[in-house]
Structures are given as structure tokens and as C-alpha cells.
VOPAGU-2260 file (C-alpha; in pm, 1 decimal, decimal comma):
REM VOPAGU-2260
SITE   aa  ch    i         X         Y         Z
SITE  MET   A    0       0,0       0,0       0,0
SITE  LYS   A    1     137,9     339,2     -99,2
SITE  GLU   A    2     190,4     624,6     145,6
SITE  LYS   A    3     -66,7     881,7     250,0
SITE  ILE   A    4      72,4    1222,7     154,5
SITE  LEU   A    5      -9,4    1573,9     273,3
SITE  ILE   A    6      58,5    1862,6      31,9
SITE  VAL   A    7     160,8    2193,5     191,9
SITE  GLU   A    8     165,7    2448,4     -92,0
SITE  ASP   A    9       8,6    2795,5    -108,3
SITE  GLN   A   10      -1,4    2816,3    -490,7
SITE  PHE   A   11    -338,9    2677,5    -600,4
SITE  ILE   A   12    -237,7    2558,2    -948,6
SITE  GLU   A   13      82,9    2386,4    -833,3
SITE  ALA   A   14     -91,8    2220,4    -537,1
SITE  ASN   A   15    -368,3    2078,9    -755,5
SITE  ASN   A   16    -126,2    1967,6   -1024,5
SITE  LEU   A   17      71,9    1780,2    -761,6
SITE  GLU   A   18    -245,2    1623,7    -623,2
SITE  MET   A   19    -336,2    1489,5    -970,2
SITE  ILE   A   20      14,3    1342,8   -1016,4
SITE  LEU   A   21      -0,9    1164,9    -680,6
SITE  THR   A   22    -354,7    1035,6    -733,0
SITE  ARG   A   23    -269,1     894,2   -1077,5
SITE  ALA   A   24      26,5     711,9    -922,6
SITE  GLY   A   25    -192,8     550,6    -657,6
SITE  TYR   A   26     -98,3     764,3    -357,7
SITE  ALA   A   27    -365,2     879,7    -112,1
SITE  VAL   A   28    -363,2    1257,7     -70,8
SITE  SER   A   29    -473,0    1344,1     282,1
SITE  GLY   A   30    -529,2    1709,8     197,7
SITE  ILE   A   31    -382,2    2041,1      83,1
SITE  ALA   A   32    -270,6    2305,5     332,8
SITE  ARG   A   33    -163,7    2657,5     241,1
SITE  SER   A   34     -16,7    2757,3     577,7
SITE  VAL   A   35     170,1    2595,4     865,7
SITE  PRO   A   36    -125,8    2614,5    1112,4
SITE  ALA   A   37    -354,0    2447,4     855,1
SITE  ALA   A   38     -91,3    2180,1     792,7
SITE  LEU   A   39     -50,0    2105,8    1164,1
SITE  LYS   A   40    -424,7    2062,5    1197,4
SITE  LEU   A   41    -436,0    1812,8     906,6
SITE  ILE   A   42    -134,7    1627,1    1046,3
SITE  GLU   A   43    -313,9    1575,7    1377,5
SITE  GLN   A   44    -634,3    1466,6    1201,5
SITE  ASP   A   45    -502,9    1241,5     924,5
SITE  LYS   A   46    -152,0    1142,0    1038,1
SITE  PRO   A   47       9,3    1135,1     689,2
SITE  ASP   A   48     310,4     914,6     613,2
SITE  MET   A   49     485,0    1187,8     417,0
SITE  VAL   A   50     458,0    1563,0     361,8
SITE  MET   A   51     547,0    1759,0      48,4
SITE  LEU   A   52     596,4    2120,6     149,0
SITE  ASP   A   53     685,7    2452,6      -7,7
SITE  ILE   A   54     932,2    2672,6     179,8
SITE  PHE   A   55     736,2    2997,7     162,7
SITE  LEU   A   56     367,9    2973,2     262,3
SITE  GLN   A   57      81,0    3194,0     367,3
SITE  GLY   A   58     142,5    3356,8     704,2
SITE  PRO   A   59     466,3    3420,4     893,6
SITE  ALA   A   60     565,4    3054,6     948,2
SITE  THR   A   61     762,5    2878,6     671,6
SITE  GLY   A   62     799,0    2524,1     546,9
SITE  ILE   A   63    1134,0    2515,0     730,0
SITE  ASP   A   64     951,1    2580,7    1057,5
SITE  LEU   A   65     710,0    2297,4     978,2
SITE  ALA   A   66     997,3    2065,3     883,8
SITE  LYS   A   67    1137,4    2089,9    1236,9
SITE  VAL   A   68     803,6    1968,6    1374,0
SITE  LEU   A   69     792,1    1685,8    1119,9
SITE  ARG   A   70    1139,2    1573,8    1227,4
SITE  GLU   A   71    1020,9    1551,2    1586,9
SITE  LYS   A   72     719,2    1346,4    1476,0
SITE  ASN   A   73     936,1    1122,9    1251,7
SITE  ILE   A   74     732,4    1210,0     941,9
SITE  ALA   A   75     925,7    1211,3     613,1
SITE  PHE   A   76     910,6    1533,8     411,7
SITE  ILE   A   77    1015,8    1665,2      73,3
SITE  TYR   A   78    1070,3    2031,5      -4,2
SITE  LEU   A   79     905,9    2196,4    -305,3
SITE  SER   A   80    1080,9    2517,2    -407,0
SITE  ALA   A   81    1234,9    2725,5    -682,6
SITE  ASN   A   82    1453,1    2909,0    -431,2
SITE  SER   A   83    1830,0    2916,2    -481,5
SITE  ASN   A   84    1932,7    3157,3    -205,9
SITE  LYS   A   85    2225,6    3001,8     -16,2
SITE  GLU   A   86    2105,2    3114,9     326,1
SITE  ILE   A   87    1761,9    2960,5     264,7
SITE  LEU   A   88    1919,4    2639,6     128,1
SITE  ASP   A   89    2141,5    2614,5     436,3
SITE  GLN   A   90    1838,3    2649,8     663,1
SITE  ALA   A   91    1649,2    2387,9     462,1
SITE  LYS   A   92    1945,7    2151,4     462,1
SITE  ALA   A   93    1973,7    2178,7     842,6
SITE  THR   A   94    1631,5    2011,9     875,1
SITE  TYR   A   95    1760,9    1700,7     689,6
SITE  PRO   A   96    1487,6    1664,0     426,3
SITE  TYR   A   97    1424,5    1332,8     251,3
SITE  GLY   A   98    1415,9    1500,9     -88,8
SITE  PHE   A   99    1399,5    1830,9    -273,2
SITE  LEU   A  100    1185,7    1897,4    -581,7
SITE  VAL   A  101    1265,4    2202,9    -789,2
SITE  LYS   A  102     977,7    2392,2    -950,4
SITE  PRO   A  103     859,7    2345,6   -1215,0
SITE  PHE   A  104     875,8    1967,0   -1185,1
SITE  ARG   A  105     762,6    1682,6   -1407,1
SITE  GLU   A  106     558,5    1381,8   -1304,4
SITE  LYS   A  107     855,4    1147,5   -1327,8
SITE  ASP   A  108    1063,4    1379,1   -1106,1
SITE  VAL   A  109     792,9    1364,1    -839,1
SITE  LEU   A  110     760,8     985,2    -846,5
SITE  VAL   A  111    1136,5     919,3    -841,7
SITE  THR   A  112    1184,1    1161,5    -551,7
SITE  LEU   A  113     904,9     990,4    -357,2
SITE  GLU   A  114    1067,2     649,2    -405,5
SITE  VAL   A  115    1401,1     784,2    -282,1
SITE  ALA   A  116    1234,8     952,4      16,4
SITE  ARG   A  117    1055,8     629,3     103,3
SITE  TYR   A  118    1386,4     439,9     102,0
SITE  LEU   A  119    1569,0     702,1     307,3
SITE  HIS   A  120    1292,8     710,5     564,8
SITE  LEU   A  121    1270,2     332,9     598,8
SITE  HIS   A  122    1648,8     305,2     615,6
SITE  SER   A  123    1712,9     615,4     823,8
SITE  LEU   A  124    2082,6     666,5     884,6
SITE  GLU   A  125    2020,9     762,0    1244,7
SITE  SER   A  126    1819,7     451,2    1325,5
SITE  MET   A  127    2050,0     218,8    1130,9
SITE  ILE   A  128    2361,9     345,7    1304,8
SITE  ARG   A  129    2208,3     354,3    1655,6
SITE  ASN   A  130    2005,5      33,8    1638,4
SITE  THR   A  131    2259,0    -231,9    1728,6
SITE  VAL   A  132    1986,4    -497,5    1757,7
SITE  THR   A  133    1881,2    -493,2    1392,6
SITE  SER   A  134    2196,6    -337,2    1242,5
SITE  PRO   A  135    2533,6    -504,3    1301,1
SITE  GLU   A  136    2851,0    -304,9    1339,7
SITE  PRO   A  137    3029,3    -227,2    1009,6
SITE  GLU   A  138    3253,8    -508,3     895,0
SITE  THR   A  139    3614,1    -393,6     862,4
SITE  ASP   A  140    3931,2    -571,0     759,4
SITE  THR   A  141    4112,2    -425,1    1062,9
SITE  ASP   A  142    4049,2    -135,5    1295,1
SITE  SER   A  143    4243,1      97,2    1069,7
SITE  ASN   A  144    4229,2     -42,8     715,6
SITE  PHE   A  145    3895,1     -85,1     541,3
SITE  HIS   A  146    3947,2    -205,5     183,5
SITE  GLY   A  147    4251,2      19,5     148,2
SITE  ILE   A  148    4103,0     323,9     323,5
SITE  ILE   A  149    4339,0     397,9     611,5
SITE  GLY   A  150    4243,1     555,2     942,9
SITE  HIS   A  151    4048,2     518,7    1264,7
SITE  SER   A  152    3928,5     874,6    1330,3
SITE  SER   A  153    3562,3     916,7    1420,8
SITE  SER   A  154    3491,4    1134,3    1114,3
SITE  LEU   A  155    3633,6     869,7     880,3
SITE  LYS   A  156    3446,9     588,4    1055,2
SITE  LYS   A  157    3119,9     778,9    1021,9
SITE  MET   A  158    3178,0     821,0     647,8
SITE  LEU   A  159    3255,8     449,0     614,5
SITE  GLU   A  160    2937,7     356,1     802,5
SITE  HIS   A  161    2738,2     566,4     555,8
SITE  LEU   A  162    2926,6     413,3     264,0
SITE  GLN   A  163    2836,1      60,7     372,4
SITE  ILE   A  164    2469,5     160,8     391,2
SITE  VAL   A  165    2453,9     313,9      44,0
SITE  ALA   A  166    2690,9      87,8    -151,9
SITE  PRO   A  167    2451,3    -210,4    -190,4
SITE  VAL   A  168    2159,0      18,4    -279,7
SITE  ASP   A  169    2126,9     106,4    -647,3
SITE  THR   A  170    2098,8     482,8    -608,8
SITE  SER   A  171    2303,7     788,5    -704,7
SITE  VAL   A  172    2586,4     891,3    -473,0
SITE  LEU   A  173    2749,0    1233,8    -444,9
SITE  ILE   A  174    3097,4    1235,1    -290,3
SITE  LEU   A  175    3199,3    1568,9    -140,8
SITE  GLY   A  176    3541,0    1671,1     -18,4
SITE  GLU   A  177    3847,5    1882,0     -79,9
SITE  SER   A  178    4107,4    1790,4    -342,4
SITE  GLY   A  179    4330,9    1507,5    -229,6
SITE  THR   A  180    4092,1    1354,2      25,7
SITE  GLY   A  181    4045,7    1030,4    -170,8
SITE  LYS   A  182    3713,4    1073,7    -350,1
SITE  GLU   A  183    3810,6     840,9    -635,4
SITE  LYS   A  184    3907,3     566,6    -389,0
SITE  VAL   A  185    3567,5     600,4    -219,5
SITE  ALA   A  186    3390,9     579,9    -557,3
SITE  GLU   A  187    3581,8     260,6    -635,6
SITE  LEU   A  188    3478,6     114,6    -300,0
SITE  VAL   A  189    3109,9     200,5    -350,4
SITE  HIS   A  190    3125,9      12,4    -682,9
SITE  GLU   A  191    3321,0    -277,7    -531,2
SITE  LEU   A  192    3062,1    -328,3    -254,5
SITE  SER   A  193    2762,3    -300,4    -489,9
SITE  ALA   A  194    2572,4    -561,1    -689,6
SITE  ARG   A  195    2737,1    -413,3   -1000,9
SITE  SER   A  196    3091,5    -497,1    -886,6
SITE  GLN   A  197    3144,8    -749,9   -1170,1
SITE  GLN   A  198    3040,6    -491,8   -1429,3
SITE  PRO   A  199    3248,2    -198,5   -1559,4
SITE  LEU   A  200    3338,8     107,9   -1353,9
SITE  VAL   A  201    3394,0     387,0   -1606,3
SITE  LYS   A  202    3567,8     702,7   -1483,1
SITE  VAL   A  203    3530,6    1049,3   -1634,5
SITE  ASN   A  204    3716,7    1358,7   -1514,7
SITE  CYS   A  205    3483,8    1640,6   -1616,6
SITE  ALA   A  206    3748,1    1905,7   -1541,7
SITE  ALA   A  207    3996,1    1748,2   -1786,0
SITE  LEU   A  208    3760,2    1749,7   -2085,9
SITE  PRO   A  209    3725,7    2050,8   -2320,4
SITE  ALA   A  210    3369,4    2186,6   -2324,8
SITE  THR   A  211    3349,6    2111,6   -2699,0
SITE  LEU   A  212    3420,9    1740,3   -2646,5
SITE  ILE   A  213    3249,0    1647,9   -2321,5
SITE  GLU   A  214    2910,2    1569,4   -2479,8
SITE  SER   A  215    3072,2    1337,7   -2733,1
SITE  VAL   A  216    3280,6    1168,7   -2462,0
SITE  LEU   A  217    2977,9    1109,7   -2238,5
SITE  PHE   A  218    2712,3    1019,9   -2494,2
SITE  GLY   A  219    2907,2     928,2   -2809,1
SITE  HIS   A  220    2853,3    1036,7   -3169,5
SITE  GLU   A  221    2768,4     890,5   -3506,6
SITE  LYS   A  222    3001,1     896,1   -3803,3
SITE  GLY   A  223    2973,2    1231,1   -3980,3
SITE  ALA   A  224    2796,9    1398,4   -3686,4
SITE  TYR   A  225    3037,2    1690,6   -3717,4
SITE  THR   A  226    3362,2    1782,1   -3888,0
SITE  GLY   A  227    3626,2    1532,7   -3782,2
SITE  ALA   A  228    3381,0    1262,9   -3675,2
SITE  THR   A  229    3521,0    1000,5   -3913,0
SITE  GLU   A  230    3376,6     702,5   -3726,3
SITE  ARG   A  231    3113,4     616,6   -3467,4
SITE  ARG   A  232    3216,1     675,0   -3105,6
SITE  ILE   A  233    3062,5     485,6   -2814,1
SITE  GLY   A  234    3026,1     721,8   -2517,6
SITE  LYS   A  235    3116,1     658,8   -2156,3
SITE  PHE   A  236    2754,1     603,2   -2050,9
SITE  GLU   A  237    2717,0     320,4   -2305,2
SITE  GLN   A  238    3050,7     174,9   -2194,8
SITE  ALA   A  239    2924,0     172,9   -1835,5
SITE  ASN   A  240    2594,3      -2,4   -1917,5
SITE  LYS   A  241    2496,7    -246,2   -1638,0
SITE  GLY   A  242    2781,5     -99,5   -1430,9
SITE  THR   A  243    2879,6     232,0   -1274,3
SITE  ILE   A  244    2995,1     565,5   -1412,8
SITE  PHE   A  245    3206,8     792,6   -1193,1
SITE  LEU   A  246    3177,6    1159,8   -1288,0
SITE  ASP   A  247    3467,9    1326,2   -1109,7
SITE  GLU   A  248    3472,5    1706,7   -1068,4
SITE  ILE   A  249    3105,1    1729,0   -1166,1
SITE  GLY   A  250    3106,2    2093,0   -1056,3
SITE  GLU   A  251    3313,6    2178,8   -1365,5
SITE  MET   A  252    3045,1    2061,5   -1608,9
SITE  PRO   A  253    2908,0    2339,7   -1837,0
SITE  MET   A  254    2546,2    2444,7   -1779,3
SITE  ASP   A  255    2416,9    2316,6   -2115,2
SITE  LEU   A  256    2562,4    1971,4   -2042,6
SITE  GLN   A  257    2411,9    1975,7   -1694,4
SITE  MET   A  258    2065,8    1988,0   -1851,3
SITE  LYS   A  259    2146,3    1694,7   -2079,8
SITE  LEU   A  260    2289,1    1494,9   -1790,3
SITE  LEU   A  261    1974,6    1561,2   -1587,1
SITE  ARG   A  262    1764,7    1426,5   -1873,7
SITE  VAL   A  263    1977,8    1110,7   -1887,1
SITE  LEU   A  264    1937,2    1055,6   -1512,9
SITE  GLN   A  265    1560,8    1097,5   -1538,8
SITE  GLU   A  266    1490,2     909,3   -1860,1
SITE  ARG   A  267    1765,9     646,1   -1835,2
SITE  GLU   A  268    1837,5     682,3   -2203,3
SITE  ILE   A  269    2088,6     864,2   -2422,5
SITE  GLU   A  270    2115,7     976,2   -2781,6
SITE  ARG   A  271    2447,4     990,7   -2963,5
SITE  ILE   A  272    2535,0    1320,4   -3131,0
SITE  GLY   A  273    2409,7    1298,0   -3487,8
SITE  GLY   A  274    2188,7    1000,1   -3405,7
SITE  ASN   A  275    1812,1     977,6   -3439,2
SITE  THR   A  276    1740,0     690,5   -3198,7
SITE  THR   A  277    1745,8     673,1   -2822,0
SITE  ILE   A  278    1949,9     407,5   -2643,6
SITE  LYS   A  279    1828,7     267,7   -2311,1
SITE  ILE   A  280    2099,4     243,4   -2043,9
SITE  ASP   A  281    2120,7      89,0   -1698,2
SITE  VAL   A  282    2393,1     282,4   -1515,3
SITE  ARG   A  283    2455,1     378,9   -1154,4
SITE  VAL   A  284    2594,1     731,2   -1124,6
SITE  ILE   A  285    2855,5     831,2    -869,0
SITE  ALA   A  286    2960,0    1196,1    -886,3
SITE  ALA   A  287    3227,0    1384,8    -695,3
SITE  THR   A  288    3334,7    1743,8    -652,2
SITE  ASN   A  289    3563,1    1958,4    -439,2
SITE  ARG   A  290    3335,9    2257,9    -495,4
SITE  ASN   A  291    3063,1    2381,5    -264,8
SITE  LEU   A  292    2773,4    2287,0    -492,2
SITE  GLU   A  293    2519,3    2466,0    -276,7
SITE  GLN   A  294    2716,6    2787,2    -330,1
SITE  GLU   A  295    2738,5    2708,2    -702,4
SITE  VAL   A  296    2360,4    2663,7    -711,7
SITE  ALA   A  297    2303,1    2989,8    -524,2
SITE  GLU   A  298    2525,4    3176,6    -769,4
SITE  GLY   A  299    2362,3    3021,8   -1076,6
SITE  ARG   A  300    2653,7    2806,8   -1193,9
SITE  PHE   A  301    2501,1    2468,2   -1115,1
SITE  ARG   A  302    2144,2    2351,9   -1170,3
SITE  MET   A  303    1951,2    2302,3    -849,5
SITE  ASP   A  304    1746,5    2015,9    -997,3
SITE  LEU   A  305    2062,8    1831,4   -1102,6
SITE  TYR   A  306    2222,3    1892,7    -761,7
SITE  TYR   A  307    1929,8    1734,9    -577,3
SITE  ARG   A  308    1903,4    1454,2    -833,5
SITE  LEU   A  309    2268,3    1362,3    -768,2
SITE  ARG   A  310    2255,9    1428,9    -395,5
SITE  VAL   A  311    2030,0    1134,6    -320,9
SITE  PHE   A  312    2287,7    1003,9     -75,3
SITE  PRO   A  313    2592,3    1226,6      -8,1
SITE  LEU   A  314    2922,0    1101,3     134,7
SITE  THR   A  315    3146,6    1370,4     280,1
SITE  LEU   A  316    3518,4    1302,6     318,5
SITE  PRO   A  317    3682,5    1494,6     603,1
SITE  PRO   A  318    4000,0    1690,9     522,0
SITE  LEU   A  319    4323,3    1556,5     670,7
SITE  ARG   A  320    4352,8    1852,3     911,1
SITE  GLU   A  321    4031,5    1727,6    1078,5
SITE  ARG   A  322    4158,3    1370,8    1121,8
SITE  LYS   A  323    4511,6    1422,7    1250,2
SITE  GLU   A  324    4492,2    1103,6    1456,5
SITE  ASP   A  325    4516,1     922,7    1120,9
SITE  ILE   A  326    4837,2    1096,0    1005,7
SITE  HIS   A  327    5066,9     847,4    1184,4
SITE  LEU   A  328    4890,6     549,2    1020,9
SITE  LEU   A  329    4888,2     711,4     677,3
SITE  ALA   A  330    5252,7     817,2     693,1
SITE  TYR   A  331    5368,0     463,4     773,7
SITE  HIS   A  332    5131,9     322,0     512,2
SITE  PHE   A  333    5303,8     533,7     245,5
SITE  LEU   A  334    5645,0     457,8     394,5
SITE  HIS   A  335    5587,2      84,7     333,6
SITE  ILE   A  336    5464,1     147,7     -22,6
SITE  TYR   A  337    5759,7     363,0    -128,0
SITE  ASN   A  338    6010,4     146,8      59,5
SITE  ALA   A  339    5904,3    -138,5    -168,1
SITE  LYS   A  340    5908,8      75,1    -483,0
SITE  ALA   A  341    6253,7     222,9    -412,9
SITE  GLY   A  342    6405,2     -94,1    -268,7
SITE  ARG   A  343    6469,9      74,6      68,5
SITE  GLN   A  344    6442,9     -63,5     421,8
SITE  ILE   A  345    6354,5     249,4     619,1
SITE  LYS   A  346    6206,5     147,7     953,6
SITE  SER   A  347    6077,1     465,4    1115,8
SITE  ILE   A  348    5988,2     834,2    1101,3
SITE  SER   A  349    6160,3    1054,7    1357,5
SITE  PRO   A  350    5949,2    1216,7    1634,4
SITE  LYS   A  351    6057,6    1560,2    1508,5
SITE  ILE   A  352    5916,1    1489,0    1160,9
SITE  MET   A  353    5595,9    1342,1    1304,2
SITE  ASP   A  354    5548,8    1654,4    1517,2
SITE  MET   A  355    5589,2    1865,4    1201,6
SITE  PHE   A  356    5324,1    1651,8    1030,1
SITE  LEU   A  357    5082,3    1698,4    1320,9
SITE  SER   A  358    5125,4    2076,5    1329,1
SITE  TYR   A  359    5083,2    2120,3     950,5
SITE  ASP   A  360    4741,6    2205,9     797,5
SITE  TRP   A  361    4770,2    1981,8     488,2
SITE  PRO   A  362    4597,6    2192,5     218,6
SITE  GLY   A  363    4665,4    1910,5     -28,4
SITE  ASN   A  364    4529,1    1648,2     212,8
SITE  ILE   A  365    4623,8    1279,2     176,6
SITE  ARG   A  366    4765,5    1329,3    -172,3
SITE  GLU   A  367    5011,1    1587,0     -35,9
SITE  LEU   A  368    5116,7    1354,1     246,7
SITE  GLU   A  369    5173,6    1071,1      -0,9
SITE  HIS   A  370    5390,7    1286,0    -229,0
SITE  MET   A  371    5584,2    1412,5      73,0
SITE  MET   A  372    5652,3    1059,6     194,2
SITE  GLU   A  373    5759,9     948,0    -153,2
SITE  THR   A  374    6016,9    1230,1    -162,4
SITE  ALA   A  375    6127,3    1162,7     196,3
SITE  VAL   A  376    6198,5     796,2     117,0
SITE  LEU   A  377    6412,2     894,8    -182,4
SITE  LEU   A  378    6606,5    1154,9      21,5
SITE  SER   A  379    6668,5     931,6     323,2
SITE  ASP   A  380    7007,3     756,6     354,9
SITE  GLY   A  381    6945,0     566,6     677,1
SITE  LYS   A  382    6687,0     362,7     864,1
SITE  THR   A  383    6492,4     665,9     988,2
SITE  ILE   A  384    6332,6     954,7     802,8
SITE  ASN   A  385    6484,7    1271,6     948,1
SITE  GLN   A  386    6411,3    1522,8     674,0
SITE  VAL   A  387    6101,5    1607,3     475,5
SITE  PRO   A  388    6058,1    1895,1     228,2
SITE  MET   A  389    5784,2    2075,7     425,2
SITE  PRO   A  390    5641,7    2380,2     242,3
SITE  ALA   A  391    5678,5    2723,8     398,0
SITE  ALA   A  392    5368,3    2852,3     575,2
SITE  LYS   A  393    5172,0    3108,0     375,2
SITE  PRO   A  394    5043,2    3426,3     540,2
SITE  ALA   A  395    4667,9    3429,7     593,3
SITE  GLU   A  396    4474,8    3617,9     327,2
SITE  PRO   A  397    4267,6    3914,2     447,0
SITE  PRO   A  398    3889,3    3861,7     423,7
SITE  LYS   A  399    3735,9    3974,2      95,9
SITE  VAL   A  400    3546,4    4302,3     112,1
SITE  LYS   A  401    3223,9    4297,6     -88,9
SITE  THR   A  402    3162,5    4572,3    -342,4
SITE  ILE   A  403    2862,7    4804,7    -322,1
SITE  GLU   A  404    2708,6    4623,5    -621,3
SITE  GLU   A  405    2755,1    4282,6    -454,1
SITE  ASN   A  406    2582,6    4406,0    -138,9
SITE  GLU   A  407    2302,2    4564,4    -344,6
SITE  ARG   A  408    2254,6    4243,6    -544,6
SITE  GLU   A  409    2227,3    4031,4    -228,7
SITE  HIS   A  410    1980,9    4277,5     -72,1
SITE  ILE   A  411    1753,0    4283,1    -378,2
SITE  ILE   A  412    1761,5    3900,5    -399,8
SITE  SER   A  413    1666,8    3868,5     -31,5
SITE  VAL   A  414    1366,7    4099,8     -87,8
SITE  LEU   A  415    1262,7    3908,1    -402,9
SITE  ILE   A  416    1269,9    3585,3    -200,8
SITE  LYS   A  417    1054,0    3744,0      68,5
SITE  CYS   A  418     803,1    3858,8    -196,2
SITE  ASN   A  419     810,5    3526,3    -385,7
SITE  GLY   A  420     939,8    3711,8    -692,7
SITE  LYS   A  421     660,9    3972,2    -695,1
SITE  ILE   A  422     795,1    4304,5    -831,6
SITE  PHE   A  423     507,1    4550,9    -830,3
SITE  GLY   A  424     180,2    4603,4    -642,0
SITE  LYS   A  425     105,5    4580,5    -272,2
SITE  ASN   A  426     380,7    4401,2     -75,7
SITE  GLY   A  427     588,9    4376,3    -393,7
SITE  ALA   A  428     967,8    4415,7    -397,2
SITE  ALA   A  429     947,9    4772,5    -537,3
SITE  GLU   A  430     723,0    4882,2    -251,2
SITE  LEU   A  431     940,8    4720,3      16,9
SITE  LEU   A  432    1256,9    4872,9    -131,1
SITE  GLY   A  433    1094,0    5214,0    -175,7
SITE  MET   A  434    1184,2    5216,1    -546,1
SITE  ASN   A  435    1003,9    5288,8    -869,2
SITE  VAL   A  436     914,8    4964,2   -1050,6
SITE  SER   A  437    1102,9    5062,4   -1367,6
SITE  THR   A  438    1407,5    5164,2   -1162,9
SITE  LEU   A  439    1405,2    4831,7    -979,2
SITE  ASN   A  440    1371,8    4636,0   -1304,9
SITE  SER   A  441    1664,9    4834,2   -1444,2
SITE  ARG   A  442    1880,5    4749,8   -1139,7
SITE  ILE   A  443    1779,2    4383,6   -1158,0
SITE  LYS   A  444    1887,6    4369,6   -1522,2
SITE  LYS   A  445    2216,2    4552,5   -1457,7
SITE  LEU   A  446    2306,4    4330,0   -1161,8
SITE  GLY   A  447    2235,2    4012,6   -1361,8
SITE  ILE   A  448    1960,0    3888,5   -1131,8
SITE  ASP   A  449    1732,3    3620,9   -1275,8
SITE  LYS   A  450    1402,6    3726,4   -1116,4
SITE  THR   A  451    1225,9    3416,0   -1249,1
SITE  ARG   A  452    1415,2    3206,4    -989,2
SITE  TYR   A  453    1249,8    3367,2    -686,3
């Protein structure tokens, strides 16, 4: 039996459109509320299994306020919004939603998001990690080496617990973390622990591909599709069929390709450049980035709908400076590797060098430590490493001062959000800002604000 769903949306057309989608799919709609008080009343009366709620509603209370109540009641909820303001997204994220639908949305988007939300609610991370009766402790090779991932810090263990939950489940994974934290290794492990482990894992570095070639690399092309296309090319998605594709540095993907990737994720089919037939594919997508994608969304460089489509289950890798208890293990791990490669028999790292490691901030993370240990092994002429080419500390950069235009742009956007994009008339942005409508429209255009997003 499918869930009973409450819709909390103050826009009449969107609320009724959503109700029709849910009814056609066999869900029971327990009602439509246009404010938080009305929603709370329906929740007490009908006790829905799930709530789909807009962020901005009638009255002073918001969907974010309601989400906090839903968390306390253990009711799953999905946000409905076209908002891309970073502050609002941060507030929404802090309530730990089970999904996020971006307006305008299609029927398939709604149904896929509901299925994901259902899974996340039934397999809640909090309950799975805490419930030792029904959920065994994570299986590890040793206390400090899990399939080649080295460390025993609490932040790393938490990430590994999450990884073991998501790996067997055939859903998208977004790996977040700074450069050098080991995102590719984590992607390999997700694939290795999945049901697709005997199928291909195809890796694509989006940052390394020219914008003019990335579509052909991902989706392929037919012979003669463009000048220089002398033969058919099978794209990476086709190569990964039945397996996994790892899209590294997804934050570097151009906006026009983001839309095409979103369509592939939704439709599960591709079309080669120059082709006239669609090709069905069965691919699990793992994406990774060192960028703050929420900031990229807020600044219009990354599609919000693609972000939430990829961020079904995020894994965040801690930087090395936040897991310094692992530095000793990692340093000796790399010592053994490069001993073998260089034919050396170095036994130890001096306390002075280890103290230097522990006091360093490691901007390059594990990759930097590995390169440093490789060099140290080559430079050492004894049984102990006593010298390491540590980089000189850089002076801290002064905080960036925002320009007048940047401050004005942020202020206008915050008012547009408050007015739900309304420019003129009572309680419109022009009235609240004390500006003439034409003057405000002129400023919006000059500052590059897309008023249709608010």
C-alpha cells in the first residue's frame, strides 16, 4: 500500500497539479494546506506518512519551521521550491529533508523523488547506526584499514558507516570533499561493494575534458555527426551499461551539459550526437566534486534540480587537518609502499618529523602527504626519516570586502525571495525597497539577477 501524503503548498495551481500526479500514481492525498497552522491541523487529524511542502507559505511561518516539527514526529518530508538563495538552502538543509523537488517539476521527477524519500525514511541513517539490535557493526578488515582506506578517526568511521549503507543500494551517490581527500578511492569502493561490482566502472574527469568534447565523450557520436567525426564513437555512458559511471569534478560541467545529464538521469536513455534513436541504459551514477555545490547553485553556476538529483545520498570526506589522529597510520602506510618501490628498508619516522606533520594544515590532504613521503623515502640515507621537504607557511589572506554592487545584489535578492518574486503592487519588492518599478527592473537587469528564480 502506498503512502498517505499531505501537500503543503500555497499556490493553487501547483498544489492541484501535484495532487493529480499523486492520485494517478496511486498515492492517497490526505489534503492540501496553504499555511503551517492548517498543515499542523491536518497532520493531527489524518496522520500522513509523508509531507510535500513549499518553503514559503501563507502567514509568517515557513515550510522550514514545519519541517522541524515533522522531524520531531518522525514524518518524512520533501521540499518543493524554486529558491536558490544560499542562506535559505542552508536552513532547509539543516532540517535534513528526505528530498527536494525544484519547480517546475515533471511527473517522473515527483515519483522518483518519492521512491528515494521512502527508502531514506525506511532506512534512516540515524536509526540504522544507533540500532545495534537490527543493524550489526560495520565489517572492517582491521580497525584501521577498510578495503585500502586507512584511518580510525571518528569522522572517517562515520563516512565508512554511511558508505556501507549506500553501496549495496542502487541509487546515485554524491561524494563531497576537498582535493586530495580520496574521492576516487571512495567511488571505487562504492562500486566494489555493490551488486554491479562485476560490471564496468567507467571514470570520467569532467574538469579534464574541453567543453566542446564532453558531450561526445559522455554520450558518443555517429560517423559524420560533425567535422572530424570520421567514425562512430561509443560514449562513456554506453561503456558503463549495467555498471557504474564515476563523474569526477562534476562541478566543472558546463550548464548546457548539466541539462542533458539531468535528462539522462531521469529518462535512463541517451542519444548519440548525430543520431536519431534513443538508447536505453542501466547505469549507476557516482559523482564527486571539491566545490561547494550549494554555493554554485546559489550563484547560478550549477542547476539546483541536477544537484538534488545527484545528492540522493551524499558522502562527505573529512579533510586531513580534521583527522590528525590518522596521520601516523597514513605516513607509515606510504612509507611501506615507497620502501618497496625504491628498494629501501627504512624502519621509522623521527618524532621531530611526526610533530611537524601533526602541526601542519595539509591543504593538499592525503595526496600531499603521499607525495611528501615518496620524496622523503628517496632523500633518506638511513633507517629513519629525518628530513622532509615541508612547504613554507603562507600568510593568511585578508577577508574579501564585498563591493557596493555585490551588497546591493544580495539585498535585492533577499527581498525578491521574501516577496516570492513579486515586483510591483502591494507588498511587492518595489514597494518594500521604496523604489520605482522601472528603476528596480533596471537594477535587476544591470546586476544580472534572474528574477524568475524567486
